[in-house]
C-alpha positions as CSV (number, residue, x, y, z in Angstrom):
1,M,102.9,103.7,111.8
2,N,104.9,100.3,112.7
3,G,102.8,98.7,109.5
4,S,104.0,101.5,107.4
5,I,107.7,100.8,108.3
6,Y,107.1,97.1,108.0
7,R,105.9,97.4,104.5
8,I,108.5,99.8,103.2
9,S,111.2,97.3,104.8
10,K,109.4,94.4,102.6
11,I,109.8,96.5,99.5
12,R,113.3,97.3,100.3
13,I,114.1,93.8,100.9
14,F,112.3,92.7,97.4
15,W,114.3,95.2,95.6
16,V,117.6,94.2,97.1
17,V,116.8,90.6,96.4
18,L,115.8,91.4,92.9
19,F,119.1,93.3,92.2
20,I,121.2,90.6,94.0
21,T,119.5,88.0,91.8
22,A,119.8,90.3,88.6
23,G,123.4,90.7,89.4
24,L,124.1,86.9,90.2
25,A,122.2,86.2,86.7
26,L,124.2,88.4,84.7
27,V,127.4,86.7,86.5
28,L,126.3,83.6,85.7
29,Y,125.4,84.5,82.1
30,N,129.0,86.1,81.6
31,L,130.6,83.0,83.0
32,Y,128.7,80.8,80.6
33,K,129.4,83.4,77.5
34,I,133.3,83.3,78.6
35,Q,133.6,80.0,79.5
36,I,131.3,78.1,77.1
37,A,129.9,79.9,74.2
38,D,132.7,82.2,73.3
39,A,135.7,79.9,75.3
40,G,137.3,79.6,71.7
41,K,137.7,83.3,70.9
42,Y,139.1,83.8,74.5
43,Q,141.4,80.9,74.1
44,E,142.7,82.5,70.9
45,R,143.1,85.9,72.5
46,A,144.9,84.2,75.5
47,A,147.2,82.3,73.1
48,L,148.0,85.3,71.2
49,Q,148.8,87.0,74.5
50,Q,151.1,84.0,75.8
51,S,152.8,83.3,72.5
52,A,154.7,84.8,69.6
53,E,154.3,83.7,66.0
54,V,157.2,83.9,63.8
55,A,156.7,83.0,59.8
56,V,159.1,80.7,58.2
57,S,159.6,81.3,54.7
58,A,159.3,78.5,52.1
59,Q,162.0,77.7,49.5
60,R,160.6,79.1,46.2
61,G,161.2,76.5,43.5
62,K,163.7,76.7,41.0
63,I,163.2,77.4,37.2
64,Y,165.2,75.2,34.5
65,D,165.6,75.4,30.8
66,R,164.6,71.8,29.1
67,N,168.1,70.4,29.8
68,Y,168.1,71.4,33.6
69,Q,170.3,74.4,33.4
70,I,169.5,76.6,36.1
71,L,167.5,79.8,35.0
72,A,166.2,80.9,38.4
73,S,167.2,79.7,42.0
74,N,167.6,81.1,45.7
75,A,170.1,82.6,47.7
76,P,169.8,82.5,51.7
77,V,169.5,86.0,53.2
78,E,167.8,87.3,56.4
79,Q,165.0,89.8,57.6
80,I,166.3,92.0,60.7
81,F,163.1,92.9,62.7
82,I,162.9,94.2,66.5
83,E,160.4,93.3,69.3
84,P,159.9,96.6,71.0
85,P,158.4,94.9,74.4
86,E,162.0,93.4,74.7
87,I,163.7,96.6,75.0
88,E,164.9,97.5,78.1
89,S,165.2,101.4,78.3
90,D,165.3,104.4,76.1
91,E,169.1,104.5,76.0
92,Q,168.7,100.9,74.6
93,A,166.4,102.0,71.9
94,R,168.5,104.8,70.9
95,L,171.6,102.2,70.6
96,I,169.6,100.0,68.4
97,A,168.4,102.7,66.1
98,R,171.9,104.1,65.9
99,G,173.5,100.6,65.2
100,L,171.1,99.2,62.6
101,S,171.0,102.7,60.9
102,E,174.8,102.4,60.5
103,I,174.8,98.7,59.5
104,L,172.0,98.5,57.3
105,G,171.6,102.0,55.9
106,A,168.2,102.5,57.6
107,D,166.9,105.9,58.6
108,Y,167.8,106.7,62.2
109,E,164.7,108.7,63.2
110,D,162.5,106.1,61.6
111,T,164.2,103.1,63.2
112,Y,163.9,105.0,66.6
113,A,160.3,105.8,66.1
114,R,159.8,101.8,65.5
115,T,161.3,101.0,68.8
116,Q,158.6,102.9,70.7
117,W,155.9,100.7,68.9
118,I,155.4,98.8,72.1
119,H,152.2,97.3,71.5
120,R,153.8,95.3,68.5
121,R,155.9,92.3,68.9
122,D,157.3,92.1,65.3
123,V,158.3,95.2,63.6
124,N,160.4,95.2,60.5
125,I,163.6,96.7,60.1
126,K,164.7,95.2,56.8
127,H,164.1,92.5,54.3
128,Y,166.4,90.5,52.5
129,V,169.5,91.4,54.2
130,E,172.9,89.5,52.8
131,I,174.3,87.1,55.0
132,D,177.5,89.1,55.7
133,K,175.5,92.2,56.5
134,A,173.3,90.0,59.0
135,N,176.2,88.9,60.7
136,E,177.4,92.2,61.5
137,V,174.2,92.9,63.0
138,R,174.7,89.7,65.0
139,E,177.9,91.0,66.5
140,F,176.5,94.4,67.4
141,K,173.6,92.5,69.2
142,D,176.0,90.1,71.1
143,E,178.4,92.9,72.1
144,N,175.6,95.0,73.6
145,K,173.3,92.2,74.9
146,I,170.2,93.3,73.2
147,K,167.4,90.8,73.2
148,A,165.1,92.9,70.9
149,I,166.7,92.4,67.5
150,K,165.7,89.4,65.9
151,F,166.6,87.5,62.8
152,R,164.2,85.5,60.1
153,P,165.7,83.6,57.4
154,Q,164.6,84.2,54.2
155,T,165.3,83.6,50.7
156,K,166.4,86.0,47.7
157,R,165.4,85.0,44.2
158,V,168.7,85.0,41.9
159,Y,168.6,84.8,38.1
160,P,172.3,83.5,37.3
161,H,172.0,84.5,33.6
162,S,170.8,88.1,34.2
163,S,169.0,89.2,31.3
164,L,168.4,85.6,29.4
165,A,165.0,85.1,28.6
166,A,163.8,87.9,31.1
167,H,160.5,88.3,29.5
168,V,159.6,84.3,29.8
169,I,160.9,84.1,33.2
170,G,159.5,87.2,34.7
171,F,160.6,87.9,38.4
172,T,159.3,88.2,42.0
173,G,158.1,90.9,44.4
174,T,157.2,90.8,48.1
175,E,153.7,90.5,49.3
176,N,152.8,90.1,53.2
177,N,156.4,89.2,53.6
178,E,156.1,86.5,51.4
179,M,157.9,86.1,47.6
180,V,155.5,86.1,44.9
181,G,155.6,86.1,41.1
182,R,155.1,89.5,39.3
183,F,155.7,88.7,35.6
184,G,156.2,85.6,33.2
185,V,156.5,82.1,34.6
186,E,157.1,83.3,38.0
187,F,153.6,84.7,37.9
188,Q,151.8,81.9,35.8
189,Y,153.3,79.4,37.8
190,D,153.3,81.0,41.4
191,E,151.1,78.3,42.8
192,Y,153.7,75.7,42.3
193,L,156.5,77.8,42.8
194,A,155.7,79.5,46.0
195,G,155.6,76.6,48.5
196,I,153.8,76.9,51.8
197,P,155.5,79.0,54.9
198,G,156.2,77.3,58.0
199,K,156.1,78.8,61.5
200,I,157.6,79.2,65.0
201,I,155.5,79.5,67.9
202,T,157.2,80.7,71.3
203,A,155.7,81.0,74.5
204,K,155.9,84.7,76.1
205,N,155.8,85.8,79.8
206,A,153.7,88.5,81.4
207,L,155.8,91.4,80.2
208,G,155.3,90.0,76.5
209,R,158.8,88.8,76.1
210,S,159.9,85.5,74.6
211,L,160.6,82.1,76.9
212,G,163.8,81.4,75.1
213,S,163.8,77.7,76.1
214,S,163.0,75.1,73.2
215,D,160.3,73.5,75.7
216,Y,158.4,76.8,75.0
217,S,158.4,76.9,71.3
218,T,156.7,74.9,68.4
219,Y,158.1,74.4,65.0
220,V,155.9,73.9,61.6
221,E,158.3,73.1,59.0
222,A,157.9,75.1,55.7
223,Q,157.0,73.2,52.7
224,N,159.4,74.2,49.6
225,G,157.8,74.9,46.2
226,S,158.0,72.7,43.2
227,N,160.4,73.2,40.3
228,V,159.4,74.3,36.8
229,V,160.9,73.1,33.7
230,L,160.9,75.2,30.7
231,S,160.6,74.3,27.0
232,I,163.2,77.1,26.6
233,D,166.8,76.0,25.5
234,F,169.4,77.9,27.0
235,V,171.6,77.9,24.0
236,V,168.9,78.5,21.4
237,Q,167.7,81.3,23.5
238,S,171.3,82.6,23.6
239,F,171.3,82.4,19.8
240,L,168.1,84.3,19.4
241,E,169.2,86.9,21.9
242,K,172.5,87.6,20.3
243,N,170.9,88.2,16.9
244,L,168.0,90.0,18.1
245,E,170.6,92.5,19.8
246,A,172.5,92.8,16.4
247,A,169.2,93.5,14.6
248,F,168.6,96.0,17.1
249,A,171.8,97.8,16.4
250,E,171.2,97.8,12.6
251,S,167.8,99.4,12.7
252,L,167.5,101.2,16.1
253,P,163.9,100.8,16.0
254,R,161.6,102.9,18.4
255,E,159.5,100.1,19.6
256,R,161.9,96.9,20.1
257,V,162.9,93.9,18.3
258,T,161.2,90.6,18.9
259,G,161.9,87.0,18.3
260,I,160.4,83.6,18.8
261,I,161.6,80.0,18.0
262,M,159.0,77.0,18.1
263,D,158.9,73.3,17.8
264,V,156.2,73.2,15.0
265,H,155.1,69.8,15.9
266,T,154.7,70.3,19.7
267,G,154.2,74.1,20.0
268,E,157.1,74.2,22.6
269,I,158.9,77.6,22.8
270,L,162.4,77.0,22.3
271,A,163.4,80.8,22.9
272,M,161.5,83.9,23.1
273,A,163.0,87.4,23.6
274,N,162.7,91.0,23.2
275,Y,165.4,93.7,22.9
276,P,166.4,96.1,24.8
277,S,165.3,93.8,27.8
278,Y,166.1,94.1,31.4
279,D,168.1,92.5,34.4
280,L,166.0,90.3,36.4
281,N,168.2,90.8,39.3
282,D,168.0,94.6,39.0
283,P,164.2,95.2,37.1
284,R,163.7,98.4,38.0
285,T,166.6,99.7,36.3
286,I,166.6,100.8,32.7
287,D,169.8,100.5,30.8
288,P,170.5,104.4,29.9
289,M,171.9,103.5,26.7
290,V,168.5,102.1,25.5
291,I,165.8,104.0,27.6
292,D,164.9,106.3,24.5
293,Y,164.0,103.2,22.7
294,I,161.3,102.3,25.2
295,N,158.7,104.8,24.1
296,L,154.9,105.3,25.5
297,D,152.1,105.2,23.4
298,A,150.2,108.5,22.8
299,A,147.4,107.6,25.1
300,T,149.5,106.9,28.0
301,L,151.3,110.2,27.5
302,A,148.0,111.9,27.2
303,V,147.1,110.4,30.7
304,I,150.1,111.5,32.2
305,E,149.9,115.1,30.7
306,K,146.3,115.4,32.3
307,Q,147.8,114.5,35.8
308,E,149.0,117.3,38.3
309,F,152.4,116.7,39.7
310,E,154.0,118.6,42.3
311,S,157.1,119.0,40.3
312,E,158.7,118.2,37.0
313,E,160.9,115.5,38.9
314,D,157.5,113.9,40.0
315,K,156.3,113.7,36.3
316,N,159.5,112.3,35.1
317,S,159.4,109.8,37.8
318,E,155.9,108.7,36.4
319,I,156.9,108.5,32.8
320,L,159.8,106.3,34.2
321,R,157.6,104.3,36.1
322,Q,155.4,103.6,32.9
323,K,158.6,102.7,30.8
324,L,159.6,100.2,33.5
325,F,156.2,98.7,33.1
326,K,156.3,98.6,29.1
327,M,159.7,97.2,29.2
328,W,158.4,94.2,31.7
329,Q,155.9,93.7,29.0
330,N,156.4,90.6,26.7
331,K,155.8,92.1,23.5
332,A,155.8,88.6,21.7
333,I,152.6,87.9,23.2
334,S,150.9,91.1,24.6
335,E,151.3,93.6,21.6
336,A,149.0,93.2,18.6
337,Y,150.3,94.5,15.2
338,E,149.7,94.5,11.5
339,P,151.9,91.4,10.1
340,G,151.9,92.6,6.5
341,S,152.9,90.2,3.8
342,T,154.1,87.3,6.2
343,L,150.2,86.7,6.2
344,K,150.5,85.6,2.6
345,A,151.7,82.3,3.6
346,A,148.1,81.6,5.0
347,T,146.1,83.4,2.4
348,F,147.9,81.2,-0.3
349,A,147.5,77.9,1.8
350,M,143.8,79.1,1.9
351,G,143.6,79.7,-2.0
352,L,145.4,76.2,-2.5
353,E,143.1,74.2,0.1
354,E,140.0,75.6,-1.6
355,K,141.5,74.7,-5.2
356,A,140.6,78.7,-6.2
357,V,143.9,78.9,-7.9
358,G,146.8,76.6,-9.5
359,I,150.4,76.6,-8.6
360,N,151.3,77.2,-12.5
361,E,148.2,79.6,-13.4
362,R,149.4,82.9,-14.5
363,F,148.7,86.3,-13.5
364,F,149.6,89.7,-14.4
365,C,150.7,92.6,-12.3
366,P,150.9,96.1,-13.5
367,G,151.7,97.3,-10.3
368,H,148.2,97.5,-8.6
369,Y,144.7,96.3,-8.5
370,T,141.5,97.9,-8.2
371,V,138.7,96.8,-5.8
372,S,135.5,98.7,-5.7
373,G,136.9,101.6,-7.3
374,V,140.0,101.8,-4.9
375,N,143.4,101.4,-6.3
376,I,145.4,99.4,-4.3
377,S,149.4,99.2,-4.9
378,C,152.0,96.7,-5.2
379,H,155.4,97.2,-3.3
380,Q,156.9,96.7,-6.9
381,R,155.5,100.0,-8.4
382,G,156.2,99.1,-12.0
383,G,154.6,95.8,-11.3
384,H,155.7,92.3,-11.4
385,G,154.5,91.7,-15.1
386,S,153.6,88.2,-16.0
387,V,154.0,86.0,-13.2
388,S,152.7,82.4,-12.1
389,W,150.8,82.3,-9.0
390,A,153.8,80.2,-7.2
391,E,156.2,83.1,-8.3
392,S,154.0,85.6,-7.1
393,L,154.2,84.5,-3.5
394,M,157.9,84.2,-4.0
395,K,158.0,87.9,-5.1
396,S,155.3,89.0,-2.6
397,C,152.7,90.6,-5.2
398,N,150.0,92.5,-3.6
399,P,147.7,92.2,-6.7
400,V,147.9,88.2,-7.1
401,T,147.4,87.9,-3.6
402,M,144.0,90.1,-3.5
403,Q,143.0,88.2,-6.7
404,T,143.5,84.8,-4.5
405,A,141.3,86.3,-1.5
406,E,138.8,87.4,-4.0
407,R,138.3,83.9,-5.4
408,I,138.2,82.6,-2.0
409,G,135.5,84.9,-0.9
410,A,135.2,86.9,2.3
411,E,133.1,84.5,4.3
412,T,135.6,81.6,3.5
413,F,138.6,83.7,4.3
414,L,137.0,84.4,7.6
415,K,136.3,80.9,8.3
416,Y,140.3,80.2,7.7
417,F,141.1,83.1,9.5
418,N,139.5,81.7,12.7
419,A,140.8,78.4,11.9
420,F,144.3,79.4,11.9
421,G,143.8,81.1,15.1
422,Y,144.1,84.6,14.2
423,N,140.7,85.5,16.1
424,Q,141.5,83.8,19.5
425,R,144.2,83.7,22.1
426,T,146.9,80.8,21.3
427,G,146.3,79.7,25.0
428,I,150.4,80.2,25.5
429,D,150.9,79.6,29.6
430,L,152.2,83.0,30.2
431,P,150.1,85.9,31.5
432,S,148.6,89.1,29.8
433,E,148.4,87.3,26.4
434,A,146.5,89.9,23.8
435,G,144.1,89.1,21.5
436,S,143.6,90.1,17.9
437,I,141.6,93.3,16.4
438,M,139.9,92.4,13.2
439,H,137.0,93.8,11.1
440,R,133.5,92.4,12.2
441,P,132.0,90.1,9.7
442,E,129.2,92.4,8.7
443,N,131.8,95.1,7.7
444,F,134.5,92.8,6.2
445,K,133.5,93.9,2.5
446,T,135.6,93.8,-0.7
447,V,138.1,96.3,0.3
448,E,138.5,94.9,3.9
449,L,139.0,91.4,2.1
450,A,141.7,92.6,-0.4
451,T,143.9,94.4,2.4
452,A,143.5,91.6,4.9
453,S,145.0,89.1,2.3
454,F,148.0,90.8,2.7
455,G,148.3,91.5,6.4
456,Q,147.0,95.0,6.7
457,R,144.1,96.9,8.6
458,F,144.0,94.1,11.3
459,K,146.0,93.1,14.1
460,I,147.4,90.2,15.5
461,T,150.2,89.2,18.0
462,P,153.7,87.6,17.1
463,I,152.7,84.5,18.8
464,Q,149.4,84.0,16.7
465,L,151.3,84.5,13.4
466,L,154.0,82.1,14.5
467,T,151.4,79.4,15.5
468,S,149.9,79.8,12.1
469,I,153.0,79.4,10.2
470,A,153.8,76.5,12.5
471,A,150.7,75.0,11.0
472,V,151.5,75.7,7.4
473,A,154.7,73.9,8.1
474,N,153.7,70.6,10.1
475,G,151.1,69.4,7.6
476,G,148.0,71.8,8.8
477,K,148.0,71.0,12.6
478,V,147.3,74.1,15.0
479,V,149.2,73.6,18.1
480,T,149.0,75.2,21.2
481,P,152.4,77.0,22.1
482,R,153.7,76.3,25.4
483,V,156.8,77.4,27.6
484,V,156.7,74.9,30.6
485,R,157.1,71.3,29.9
486,A,156.8,69.8,33.4
487,I,156.5,70.5,37.2
488,V,159.1,68.5,39.3
489,D,160.3,67.8,42.7
490,D,163.9,68.5,44.4
491,D,164.5,64.7,43.2
492,G,163.4,65.0,39.7
493,N,160.1,63.2,39.9
494,I,157.7,64.5,37.9
495,I,154.7,66.1,39.5
496,K,152.6,67.3,36.3
497,S,153.5,67.1,32.8
498,F,152.1,69.0,29.8
499,E,151.5,67.1,26.7
500,P,151.3,68.7,23.2
501,E,148.0,69.9,22.4
502,I,146.4,69.9,18.9
503,K,143.4,71.9,18.5
504,R,142.4,71.4,14.9
505,M,143.6,70.9,11.3
506,V,143.4,73.7,9.1
507,I,144.9,72.7,5.8
508,S,146.0,69.2,4.2
509,Q,149.6,67.6,4.1
510,D,149.5,68.2,0.3
511,T,148.7,72.0,0.5
512,S,151.3,72.4,3.6
513,E,154.0,70.6,1.3
514,S,153.0,72.7,-1.6
515,I,153.5,76.1,0.1
516,S,156.6,74.9,1.8
517,K,158.1,74.5,-1.5
518,I,157.3,77.7,-2.8
519,L,158.2,79.6,0.5
520,A,161.9,77.7,0.0
521,E,162.3,79.1,-3.7
522,G,161.4,82.5,-2.2
523,V,164.7,82.0,-0.1
524,S,167.1,80.1,-2.7
525,G,165.4,81.4,-6.0
526,G,165.6,85.2,-5.4
527,G,162.7,85.9,-4.0
528,S,161.9,88.9,-1.2
529,A,163.1,86.3,1.5
530,R,166.4,85.8,0.1
531,N,168.4,87.1,2.7
532,A,167.3,84.3,5.2
533,F,169.4,82.1,3.3
534,V,171.7,79.6,5.1
535,K,174.2,77.6,3.4
536,G,173.4,73.8,3.5
537,Y,169.7,74.4,4.6
538,E,166.4,74.4,3.1
539,I,165.0,77.5,4.5
540,A,161.3,78.4,3.9
541,A,160.6,82.0,4.7
542,K,158.3,85.0,4.2
543,T,159.1,88.6,4.8
544,G,156.8,91.7,5.4
545,T,156.7,95.2,5.9
546,S,153.2,96.9,7.1
547,E,152.2,100.2,7.7
548,K,151.7,100.9,11.2
549,E,149.5,103.8,10.9
550,V,147.9,105.3,7.7
551,G,149.4,108.7,6.9
552,T,152.9,108.0,8.8
553,D,155.9,106.5,7.8
554,A,156.2,104.3,10.6
555,R,156.7,100.4,9.5
556,I,157.1,97.1,10.7
557,G,159.6,95.0,9.2
558,S,159.2,91.2,9.8
559,C,159.9,87.7,8.6
560,V,158.7,84.3,9.7
561,A,160.6,81.0,8.8
562,F,160.5,77.2,9.2
563,A,163.2,74.7,8.4
564,P,164.3,72.3,7.0
565,A,161.6,73.2,4.3
566,G,161.3,69.6,3.5
567,N,160.8,68.3,6.9
568,P,160.1,71.4,9.2
569,Q,161.3,71.2,12.8
570,I,161.3,74.5,14.0
571,A,159.5,77.9,13.1
572,M,160.7,81.3,13.8
573,V,159.8,85.2,13.5
574,V,161.8,88.3,14.0
575,I,160.0,91.6,14.1
576,V,161.5,94.9,14.0
577,D,159.0,97.6,15.2
578,E,159.4,101.2,13.7
579,P,163.0,101.1,12.3
580,T,165.0,104.3,11.8
581,G,167.8,103.0,10.0
582,N,168.6,102.9,6.3
583,S,165.9,100.2,5.3
584,V,162.1,99.5,6.6
585,Y,161.8,96.5,4.5
586,G,161.6,93.1,6.5
587,G,163.4,91.4,3.6
588,V,166.5,93.6,4.7
589,I,166.2,94.4,8.4
590,S,164.6,91.2,9.5
591,A,165.3,88.2,7.1
592,P,169.3,88.3,7.4
593,F,169.0,88.0,11.2
594,V,166.4,85.2,10.8
595,G,169.0,83.3,8.6
596,R,172.0,84.1,11.1
597,T,170.1,82.8,14.1
598,L,169.0,79.5,12.0
599,A,172.8,79.2,10.9
600,D,173.5,79.0,14.7
601,V,170.7,76.9,15.8
602,L,170.1,74.3,13.3
603,P,173.2,72.6,13.4
604,Y,173.1,72.7,17.6
605,L,169.7,70.7,17.3
606,G,171.7,68.1,15.3
607,I,169.8,68.9,11.9
608,E,172.4,67.9,9.5
609,P,173.2,70.1,6.3
610,A,172.6,69.1,2.8
611,Y,174.9,70.8,0.6
612,T,174.0,71.7,-3.0
613,E,176.7,71.0,-5.7
614,Q,177.5,74.8,-5.8
615,E,177.8,74.7,-1.8
616,I,180.0,71.6,-1.8
617,E,182.3,73.4,-4.3
618,E,182.4,76.4,-2.0
619,R,182.0,74.4,1.4
620,L,183.9,75.5,4.6
621,I,187.0,73.4,5.1
622,S,188.2,72.7,8.8
623,V,191.6,73.3,9.8
624,T,193.5,70.8,11.8
625,N,196.4,71.2,14.4
626,Y,199.7,71.2,12.3
627,R,202.0,72.5,15.5
628,M,204.8,70.3,16.1
629,R,204.4,68.3,12.9
630,K,207.0,67.9,9.9
631,I,206.5,70.4,7.3
632,D,206.5,68.3,4.7
633,T,203.6,66.2,5.7
634,V,201.5,69.3,6.9
635,K,202.1,70.7,3.3
636,E,200.6,67.3,2.0
637,D,197.7,67.5,4.2
638,I,196.7,71.0,3.6
639,T,196.7,70.4,-0.2
640,S,194.6,67.4,0.0
641,R,191.9,69.4,1.8
642,G,191.8,72.0,-1.0
643,L,193.7,74.5,0.9
644,K,196.9,76.6,0.4
645,Y,199.6,77.3,2.5
646,T,202.6,80.0,2.9
647,V,205.6,79.0,5.0
648,F,207.8,81.5,6.9
649,G,210.9,80.3,8.2
650,S,213.7,77.6,7.3
651,G,212.9,74.9,10.0
652,D,211.4,71.6,9.4
653,V,208.6,71.4,12.3
654,V,205.7,73.7,12.3
655,R,206.1,76.1,15.2
656,E,202.7,78.3,14.7
657,Q,199.8,78.6,12.4
658,I,197.1,81.0,11.6
659,P,194.3,80.4,11.5
660,N,194.2,78.1,14.5
661,A,193.0,74.5,14.5
662,G,189.3,74.3,14.4
663,S,189.0,77.2,12.2
664,S,186.9,76.9,8.8
665,L,188.2,78.1,5.5
666,I,186.5,78.2,2.0
667,K,188.1,76.0,-0.6
668,G,191.5,77.8,-1.9
669,G,191.9,79.3,1.7
670,N,195.3,80.1,3.0
671,V,196.9,78.5,6.1
672,I,200.1,80.5,7.2
673,L,202.7,78.3,8.6
674,Y,206.1,79.3,10.9
675,T,208.8,77.0,11.3
676,D,211.2,78.8,13.3
677,E,210.7,79.4,17.1
678,I,212.0,83.1,17.0
679,Y,210.3,84.6,13.6
680,E,208.9,88.2,13.0
681,R,205.0,87.5,12.5
682,Q,203.5,89.1,9.3
683,T,200.9,91.5,9.7
684,V,198.7,93.3,7.3
685,E,195.9,95.9,7.4
686,V,192.4,94.8,6.7
687,P,191.0,96.2,3.4
688,D,187.6,97.8,3.3
689,V,185.2,95.6,1.3
690,T,181.8,97.4,2.1
691,G,179.4,97.4,-0.8
692,M,181.3,94.6,-2.6
693,S,180.0,91.5,-4.0
694,A,181.0,88.2,-2.3
695,A,183.4,87.3,-5.3
696,D,184.8,90.7,-5.3
697,A,185.3,90.7,-1.7
698,N,187.0,87.5,-1.7
699,A,189.7,88.4,-4.1
700,E,190.1,91.8,-2.1
701,I,190.7,90.1,1.4
702,T,192.4,87.0,-0.1
703,G,194.8,89.4,-2.2
704,A,195.9,91.1,1.1
705,G,197.0,87.7,2.5
706,L,193.8,87.1,4.6
707,N,191.0,84.6,4.6
708,I,187.3,85.1,4.3
709,N,184.4,83.9,5.8
710,I,181.1,84.8,4.1
711,R,177.8,85.1,5.8
712,G,174.3,85.6,4.2
713,A,175.5,85.4,0.5
714,E,174.2,82.3,-1.7
715,G,177.9,81.8,-2.6
716,M,180.4,83.5,-4.9
717,S,177.8,84.4,-7.5
718,S,175.6,86.2,-5.3
719,S,174.6,89.7,-6.1
720,A,174.4,90.3,-2.4
721,S,176.6,93.3,-1.1
722,A,178.9,93.3,2.0
723,T,177.2,95.4,4.8
724,E,179.5,94.6,7.6
725,Q,183.0,93.1,8.4
726,N,184.7,91.8,11.3
727,P,187.7,92.7,12.0
728,A,187.1,96.2,10.7
729,A,188.7,97.9,7.8
730,G,192.0,99.5,8.7
731,E,192.6,97.1,11.5
732,T,196.3,95.8,11.5
733,V,196.1,91.8,12.1
734,K,198.1,88.8,11.6
735,T,198.4,87.4,7.9
736,G,195.9,84.4,7.3
737,T,193.3,85.8,9.9
738,I,189.9,85.0,8.9
739,V,187.9,88.2,8.3
740,T,184.0,87.5,8.5
741,V,181.7,89.6,6.0
742,D,178.0,89.9,6.2
743,F,176.2,90.1,2.9
744,I,172.7,91.4,2.3
745,H,170.5,92.1,-0.8
746,A,169.7,95.6,0.1
747,S,167.2,96.1,-2.9
748,V,164.8,93.8,-1.6
749,T,161.2,95.1,-1.1
750,D,158.2,93.1,0.2
């Protein structure tokens, strides 16, 4: 019996010892795991429980134009957030919700709900609060002794010129409480612009509240972003945008107007724009005046129609969202189109380079050309008759172009097509560049060759077209277009620069010069591009009008140009997509605005005019300042300049003059002089000269006692007709006022 009890006791002791040993082993294992194996993890958890980390935003780099004009910068703002563990009572929570909702416009119920998130130490209330509003919150916080309301410095992106170069610059959004680029350069160069955020690490007590002393804080300084210097020229960009807006007003196209200006030697983009555009400071708003001209394609509309919406309002919101996205897209690089006859410059360069034709070789155009049994028309329905090969390019003759391509051959044509860069993206340093849409080589037969020769039945982008035109102009070099010149720090030191990149030679210098001369004749010699004329400058240009879709009346009118033709410096293109005005032809709706832009840009770039004898005879004469000068010497000076004068008053000193000093008049223009201090100023009603020739308009306006400024006509002998005038007909103005009249050859087709 006693032995049995003894055995039972030994068994119990064994199990007790075993359990104690196992327990000690488990404790020792956990101590090892916590203190040694997982020490880092638990130290990190302890640090998180004992400290609070607050991010400090880095200043985003600035964006400059090529002359260091600021296009994008930053303004100080603040984030308002709360730390719920710091809230002392429900009464204080409601006070916080009420105060912040009143000052910041936040929703009261939502703000109160956020005060209850006691397991979170950083709860956002509002980002990008203007400084004056943030100071109101500070006053509210101090008055009510609230520790839970916190402030974090931030920066807001500011674009001082609103919509200028919007599609190049792009804009920013917020991601993980940091500013990030969304479109354009802001997106493409985000890694340089963004910088590296800093942080403030603050110790906390057992209740999760911050220990306010600086002895318990660590500050890691933010590294500001680098600055980006664009190739864009602020002034050139302004000129382009002004004229694109005018082109839009003239034609009211359904699919916007696009323009680009490029340095033909370096590929640097001096200006790039689309109209309608948007305000970079408010990118999510579409101007109600132009919303109907931001149209969605059939595929996008079909997708929207298939979706189920809770209400018509939700459907309209989705349509607006898609329109916004389309408005943000840079049409100049992201939308392919059929270039039409603007491509003939490349086709003719191929023909000349391959010696398939002679410049003076004669052809006959009956108004069509038959290819594999298919009749393909010329824009000149009755035909051009007998023309030289050079004249056919000036007149944009389709049959001669098709015959040129026929001699080149499909295989060689495609070789040059690829060499000019039409079958590959240009590599421009902007996001979302589209590619071309071209026939497969095995499907590129005689009819496809014929239509492709004059820019139909395939698609390229505006930037691809302009890059090829630059090669025609610069001696045959295909260059990579760029919008960024350099990355610099805040002291102007260059961190990274971008040198011009020449990809390959596609044609010879001789071919380049020959095509340039022909294209220049197309402007000054009465060709299809005559509306691109600029007095004092030799402009080489080619216009085009393409069918957008077979079987519809939708058209695209365009014009490419480079100048000066004898020593090309810049090339440009203007494209009007689906015009709804009186004309669809590129020679009428695009070429005039190419001419007007070049008339602004070339003098600004310091390219001196070289006037012909006729232009010298009809040159503009600058009016000097005659105020407070003796009338006799003034009369003598005006006469010596080739101008006339009319004097009102009996005094011997000029008190007032019209036009003002600095104005320009054509030879024979009239300067009005007033010699009495008190004298009734003469006025006259502006006559209507719409539809008149330059000579007739000049006679009408000067006959009314006014002066004329002629734009677009090649001189007084031009057959161009007046289309617009400013001041408008019927307005009452001072005698001697200058009336600017625009002239266009409205009968041009291409």
